[in-house]
C-alpha positions, 0 to 999 in steps of 0.5 A: 589175129594169132591172139584172137585165134588162141582165144577162140574169137570168131574170125569174122568180127561183127562190129557194134556199128553193124549190129546197131546201124548196119553196113553202108548204103542203108541196106538191111540184108547183111546187117547183124541185127539182134533178133526181134524175137529175143525180147520175149524169148529171153524175158520169159514172155513167150507163149509155149504150148505148156504155158497155155491154160484154158478153163476146165482144162484136163490133163493126160498121162500115158501108160507106156509099154515096159516091153519091147515086144509083146501081145496085150492079153488083158487091160483092166482100167476099173481101179484107175477110174476110181482114183482121185481127180480121174475123169476118164481112162482109155485103152487102145481098144477104146480108140481102135475104131477111130484112131486110124494109123499114124501116117508115113508120107514117103513110100520109097519103093513100090514093094515097101512094107508100111505096117499099120501104126496105131497111136495107142497099141491095141493088141501088140506092142513093138517098142518100149514106151509105146502108149497102151493106155491113158488117164485123163484127170484134173491135174497132171500129177493125179493123172500120172499117179493113177497110171499105177492102178491100170493093170495090163497083162503081156505075153512076151515075144522075142525082141529084135534089136540088131538090124543085121541079125533081123534080116537073117532067115529065122529071125523073130519077126517084128511084123508078120510081113517080115523085118525088111521094110524096103530095098532101094538102089541107085547106080550111075556109071560103070561101077564094075569097071571103076573098081576093076581098073583101079590101082587102089581099093579101100573098104570100111564099115562105119556105124552111125549110132542111134541118137536122141533129139533133145530140144530145149522145149519138150513136146507138148499138146493142147487140144480143145473143141468148140462144137464141131471145130477143133484147135490143136496147139502143139510144139511142132515144126510143121503146123500146116503138114500136121493139120492135113495129116490129122484131118486124114487120120482122125476124120476131122474135116480140115476146114474144121481143124486149126493147128497152132505152133506158138513159140517152139523151143527147138526141134532138130527134126524131132518135131517134124512129125505127126505124133501119137499124142497129137492124135490121141489128144484130139480124140480125147477132147472130141470124146469128152468135150473139154480141153486137154493138155499133155506135156512129156517128161524128159525120160518119157521124151527119150523113150518116145521122141523119134530117134535119129541116125542108126545106120550101118554103112559099108563104103568102098572107094576105088582110085588110081595110084595118084589118088584120082577117085574112080568110083564109090560103092555104098551098102547101107542098112538103116534101122527104121525101128518098129514103124515107119513114121512121117518120113522115116524111109526117106531119110537115108535116101536124102543122103543117097545123093550126097555120098559123092560129096564134093568129088568128081568120079566116074561111077557110083552105086548105092543100095539101102535096105530099111530094117524093122526092129523093136525100137522107137522109130527113127526119123529126121534128125538135124541134117536127115541123111546128109550128115551120115553121107558126109561122114562116110565119104569124108572118113573114106577119103581120109582112109584112102589118103592114108593108104596112098601115104598122101596128105588128106588136104592134097588128096581132096584138092586132086578130086574136088570140083574146081570153082571154074567148073560150076555149074557142075553135074555130079555123078549122082545127077545133082547140079551144083550151081556154085561154089569155091572149095579152094577158097574156103579151104585156103581160108580155113588152113590159114586160120587153123595154122595147118602146117604148124600143127602138122609139124607139131604132130610129127614132133610128138610122134617122133618123141612117142609122146603119150599124148598124141595130136590128131588133125581132122579134115571135113570138106563138105557140101550139102543138098538143102532147101528141101523143095523142088516138088518134081524131084520130091515127086520122083522120089515118091514123097507124099507132098511138094516142096513149095512155100507160100508168103503174103505181104500186106501193106497197111494203110499207115504204111506198116507191113505185115508178112504172113509166112508159111514157114514155121520157126522153132528158133531160126529167127524168121521174124528178124530175117524176114523183116530185113528182107522186106525192109530192103524190098519195099524201102520201109523201116525194119521196125515197121515190119511184123511177121506172122507165122505158125497158125493155120487160121492166119497162115493158111498155106505153107510147107513149114520148116525143115531141111534148111529150106526156110530162107531159100524157099520161104524167104524167096516167096516173101521177095516175090510177094514184095515184087507184086506189091511194088507192081501194084503200088507203081500203078497207083503212083503213076496214076497219082503223078499223072505219068506212065507206069513205064516211067516210074522208078522205085528206089528205097521206098520212093516211086519217082517219075523218071527225069523229074523231082516228082515222087511219092513214098510207099507210105503215101501210096498205101494211104491213098490206096486205103482211101480209094478216092483216086485210083486207076480204073478197075484197080482193087483198093489194096496193096496185098500180094501172095506168092508161092515159090517152088525152086527148080533146084536145091541149094548147095552150101559148102565149107571146110572144117578143121579139128585138132584133138589131143588124145591121151594114149594111156587113158583114151581121153580126148580133148579138142584143142582147136576147131576152125569152120569156114562155111559158104552159105551164099549171101548172108541176110543176118550174120548174127543168125548165121553164126548162131546156126553154125555154132549150134550145128557144130555143137550137135555134130561134136556131140555125136562124135564124142558124147551121145548114143542111145543104148538098148540091151538085148531085150530092147530096153532103152538104157539111156532114158535120162540125162544122167545116162544120155550124155549131152555136152554142156558149154564146158565140154565144148571148145571155142570155135573160130568161124569165118565165111566165104560167099559164093552166091547161089544162082538158083534164087534171087537172094543168092542165099543157101541154107545154113541150119544143118551145115555145122552138124553135117561138117563137124562129126567127120572132122572130129572123128578124122582127128581122133583116128589121125592121132591113133593111126601110128598105132594101127588104128583105122577107126574108133566107133562113135561116140569116141569115148575114152573107153572106146579109144582105149579099146581101139588102141588095145585091139590094134596093139594085139598080135591077133589083130590082122587088119590094123584096127577096127574096120 
């Protein structure tokens, strides 16, 4: 095992027999199946939106504002209209009467300010990159070239780039109503008493830097019309939600609008959106009567994909002298950007219920203020509010441990919910149904070699080694499976959280599953096939999964918030149960038995106590023939189900990170990383491993590499991959991963979400490790990303005599 750990080999080895044949008993759930989707994805046979070619297709290019805040005083498109290949040129004024306002579906408070958000600016621009005009031409290059011929005059207005200064009296206004979008508060218990009576109080301010989602596939849109009906292909996570919102925004009747999400190359929340380009492409095709396509460039995407994070977190913890946490206070400023997009104001509220983490406490107080700035709007980004919350609580717990002179693992043990206490209702009012933090942590410590690393750390400190060793801990849980409609309604969210599925047994016994969840890399086709194979007793290969097209999958709430399996997968199970009940009626009739005497096992219906049986395939054919069915029985085995959970799911785990930090240069290297996650029962270990690995990479990227940077005038300085640092495989360590399995009690599969777990857990583990390495020098924080320069500056400030607070706070 030591050799495996040194090599960074996954701790839980996946045997080739499991991949090809599976565990004993012939069950599909739990088998490490290679993904069905990969055959087309890795061989280039996928249908991406940008692959679509239609007869007579035109191409759209957008002219975007070079200024963060300005009035538009003149637009002249006359010269652009004469350029080669140009078919049409439009300004915002051309669409002013029909483009409506991009929707915000989450008005979090009664007095929230939701400004009009035109897809194309008409009179004023409020961030660099906002669309101000467009060219439609016979190819994309001619369209892009003609943009230079559009003349636009601007009257500059003051940019607003600092969310703290934006709230000052006299600050320039982003909107006439002011720069405060909302204030939202949530309090439980007597927070004043908790802090008044506490022996120890620690306060820190953490910065969640602005991030830019960078999916493998850029955003792309193809719009076409056929009479009064429209089809929109889009690289989107939310075809069903998009259809509703586009109908409301454009006035196109919903039943006349089809939305298709073909294969989508990643989303991370960035494609959980109703975008200006989707609306405008529909309007253009309606105006011209021809199909049109738009595909963003990478630099265009950095400017105009909604951004993530961008929060200022002031968090305080109160504790007894023995480390028992009494209460936590959070005062949060959240940068909304220039407008409120689909779920912009709700993102920080998703984290509001998770600042207590896995810990028991008496009181909690949370206040969030949403602030307008002249930047690209923020919105959901992998984890959406929960990584921010986990970062803050895990960082402050480490700071409390340092204040008390206590090992950070021991402090966590004294405060976390014990496995015997589940189900447990937290101070935030959430009921965690199951978990075992002790088991996950003990497994992680063993794989990590925690005691040995602490001994090495002590030795390096004693020797004053210029390369110090830091050890970071993150014991997390998350609220995922975004679903309970009543809970979402209580938070003023504009939709429910249910999910729909249909299961159709074809005459030959093959099965079609229609799912309302819309994958963008999660492996739905494989996992759903495994679930159905077990539920109906049919071969894995005999199941086809249809998704992403509102003409075939007419109901759904789509994919985000780690909800696909725990909500959509359960809907599939429920539909299968209905199919079996129908088939049981036919089987009983054919075998001249009572339905109560029919048993179903592995695809066969048997009369209890006899050898008489019929396979589900035989039942399917008999139902299709309809020659001998029970009286009044409809000749079909199809069934639909809509599942709306009563609770979220709560995966958890322990992530440990060891870093080496060169105190002379600030260079940081991750030496080892261990992740032990508990995502309940596992449908496909290969998919889980992939989700965890990708999530960890994304969290490490925030900790060490990524940041969207604006200058004082609101110009984005990180518009290309040369400026915005995305880590490659060469920049990341090998991970040691393992799992504990505590089944969820809130769904029949016993599953919990996994898509965001790695991202939520990894960022605080890495930053805690960096700070731990530098703590002997008086450093209490290094702002993310912890670049060599920032580490070096943090050390310099801590060593400076004028620094009275021991470092950055």
